[in-house]
Residue, then its C-alpha position, 0 to 999 in steps of 0.5 A: m436865362a435864354l442865349k442871345k443870338a449874335k447880331r450880324p455885323t452891320r455894313d454901310e451903304f457903300q459896302l453893300e453896294e460894292l457887294g451887290e455889284r460884285l455879285v451882279e458881275a459874277h452872275q453875268e460872267g458865270t464866275e464861280l464864287e466863294l460866299h462867306v455867309w453869316e454863321e454858316e459854312a462858305v457857299i461855293g458855286r455860281i449865281k443862278e438868280m438874284d431875287s430883288r423881291t425876296r432879297l435872296v441870292h440863288v447859288l448853284e453849288r458844285s454838288g448841283d444843289l441850289r442854295k438860297v442865301p439872304f443877301l444881307d447874310i453874305m459877309k464876303v465874296e471871293n473867287a473860288 
């Protein structure tokens, strides 16, 4: 019997739009954020790029590493 992978919670259009606006604002202002990512550790850093083609958010972490997080995997955004 294979293990079923948990399904990511679905969010409505309004929630996704609000999340996107928050990310764009933080990107423009250079604000450091804590992103709560589906089934992963939280990512803390500044948004360097938002790629609408691949739907990836490029986050420069405090450690200097660049993480590419799928937009739909971001569950919650908070100020770091």
